N, C-alpha and C positions, 0 to 999 in steps of 0.2 A: 578491420572493419570494413563488411560489405553494404553497399546501397542497396537497399528492394529498389524502393519510392520515394519519391518526393514528390509534391504537389504545390503550391503557392495559395496562402490563404490568408486572406487578412494583412496582409500586406509582409508578413511572415513566409516560414516554409515549417510544412509539415513532413517530416520525414517517416522513414520507415530502415532498419537495419537488423544486418545479425553479425555474430563474432562467433569463433569457437570458444568456448566459456572454460576456466577450468577449476572452475568452482559444481559444473554442472555437467563437466565430462560430458558436455555434445553440441549444439549449435542453438545458440539464442538469439530469440527473436523480439523487438522493442521499437517504441515509438519514441520521437522528439517533436515537440514543436518547438523551432526557433523564431521569438520577434521580432517584425522589422527594429527594433532598437539594437539587437547584437548586430547592425554595421556599425556601431559605433562605438560599441565596446562590449565587455563582456557584461551578463544577465543574470539577476539570482536565479535558483532552480527550483523546482519544487515537483515534487515527488509524487505519481497517483499509481495506488497499488490497487491493482484489483480483485474481483470475488471469486469465488469456485465457479469454475467451470469457463470461467472467461480467459481471453491472453489480451495482447496490450490495443486488440483491438476494439473489442468493446466501448470503450469510453473514447476512443479515439472518433469511432465513429458517431456513438450518442448523448457523450458526455457535454457536448454543445459548451466548450474550454476554450475555442480559439478567439473567438472575440474578444473577451475581454483579456485574454493573457494577451492578446496583441497587444491592445488598450493600456495593460500595467506593464508590459517589458517581463514578462515570465519568460521561462523556456518551461518547460513542461513534458516531465519524463515518465513516460507509461513502459514499464515493464513488462513482460509475462508474468506467469504464475507459477511455472514449475519446470520443470526439463521437460522434454518431448523429443521423441526418436522411435524407431522401431528397437533398440535394444533397452530403452527405458522400462527400467520395471514399472506394472499397471493393473491396476484393474479394473478394465474399461466397462464393466456394466455398474463399475459404483461412482457416481458423480463425485463423490464426497472422500475421495483418495486416490493419490495418483496422481494422473496427469491434471493438470488444470487446477488442485487442488494440492499448492506443495507446503501451504500454511506458513509461509517464511519462516521456516524453522532451518536448521542443518539435522539431519536424519543421523542417528547413531546406529541404528538395525541394520543390517543385512538383509537384503538387499538393497535397503534402499539409500542407504550412506554413501554410494556411490556417486549418485547424481541430485539429491534431494539433500541441495547446500544451499535451500535459497536466501537464505541468514544475512550468508557470507556474500553471494551473488549479491543482494542487495545493499547490503553496505560498504561491502569492498570492492571487487571488484568492476564495478557496472559506473561506481563513483570514479573509479579509475580511467575507466575509457570514455567517459563523458568530457572529465576535465581536460582530455589528450583529444576530444575530436571534435569539442564544440566549442563555444564562445563562453562560458561557462563560468560564473562568479561562486565557485567551490565555498566562498566563505559565509556566504549566502542562503542558505538551503531552508526549506520547508517539507514538509509530508503529510497525504494524505490519502486516503481508500474509502472502499466501501465492500461491508462486510467482512470477508476473512483478510480484504484489503486493507479495512478500517483498524481490524484486528492488527494485523504486519504492521501497521502505522503508531498505533499506541505502541507497543511492546519496543519496535524498532528504535521511536524518539523516547521513551525512560531509560530505553538500554545506551545510549546516546547524543544527551543533553546537550553537550555540546556542539555536536555538529547542525543539530536543526532552531534553527530560533522559532519556528510553530509546529503546530499538528493537530488535525483535525479528521473527521471521520463520518462518511454515510454508513445506517447504521453497521455500525463495528458489531461482532463479535468478543463481547466483553470480559470474557471467563470460558475459554477454550478447554478448562483441564472439565471442565461438567457441561457441557453443551452438547445434545444430541448430535450433532454434526461433525464435531470435531475430536469428541473424546477416543470416538475409536481408531481415528487417523492418527493421535498424537501416543497410544500402544504400540502402534506399528510401526511409527517414524525412533521413536526416543523410548520404546520396551517399557515394560509393568512396573517401574518406580515413578510413582508420580511425583515423587519431590523433584526430580529433572525435567518434567512441566513445568513448572512455577516459573522459568527464565521465557518463557511463549506462551503468556497470562497474563494482561496489565493487570487486570487484581491483585495478584499475586507478586508483582513484581511492589507494586505498588506497598501493599502488605509486607514486604521484604526490604522495603527501604527506597526503594527507586522515586525518582521525581523527576516533574516538568513542570516547567513555568506555567502551563494553561492548556486545557484542550474546550473544543468546539465540538461539540457529535450534533449530529442532527437526524432524526428516529421518525418513522411516516408510524403513525399509531394504528393503519390499517396493516401491518405487514403483518404476514403469513406464521414469521418466523421468530415474532417478538418473544412472547413467550419462554421455549422450549431454548433458540439458540441465540436470540443475541442479549435481551436484560440489559437494558441501558442501566435501571436502579443500581446496579449491585456496582459498575463503575461511578456510579454516582454517591453509594456511601461512603465508596471506597477512598474518594477525591473529598468529601467533607470531612473526611476523619483526619487524612495526610495536610489539609490544608490546600492544595492544589486547587485555585481554579479553573472551573466548569461548567462553560455554559451549554447547556442541554436542550436543543428544542425539540418539544414534540411536533410535530407534525400531522396535525387532523387529516385522515382518510386515504394518507399518502402510503403507498405499498414498499415492499422494496425493488422495485423495477427502474430503469436509469430514465423514466417516468419523473420522478421523484429525484433523482440525484440531479438528474440537468436543470432542477426546478430552482434548485439551490445552490447550482454550480458556482454561478457569481457573487452568492455571497461569502464562500469560502475561498475563492481566488484572492476578492477584495479583506480578508479577515489577512490572508495569509500576504498578502501585497505587504499591507500597512505595521505587519511586523518584519517583514522584510527590509524595509525602510529605515526601520531603528537604528 
């Protein structure tokens, strides 16, 4: 692991790091905030997964999480959203696919299967590195994210309920199999057999029997992607059918931006901290 930068913030340390990823076959960059409480022992870990076109830096610069994470004693890990580099297959004019748009899945189709293995990266490789290099209590983990990252958080939690004590999302893509901005990416990454797509679709996973203890979702009513891309009512319907508690907050007048996310970031961090303390 290489240290790119560190800065003191709210008594803790905001760092940016890189390492050679075996899962993605390239160098990957990620951010970690370590609170001051880590000087006295390991702290619980909250994973934040970013959305389309983003890197680790968007939430680090705009998410406004450090003050409360420092108060609550939370390590916040912010991975990148995809593999990157000159050798990585990409569609540079398509912001909904390729670099910046890994969709937190393991691609099965060439040439993407060699690098686009973000599910394995987030669930196996990066956690092992965090456990080794940081004062992290890996028995207490939570996960959340935004948009594509909200999709990632929901699906990863559903498939790993024993690992995460809590899961939340800001404006998640709840049904990526049918959403206009994710369906083409799924076909390129996973092939034409839509049955294989269900492993990376929150609604389908619940329909197929996967369960999680509860979810918190915040969604802006003025989000321009609400009708075609996000469709939180589909998650609400399937959670009701499966008896999974879901707190869905429709936030009047808020859009898809980090102005929205930063407004409700404290609510999510407190929600996670409460469950991580149990």
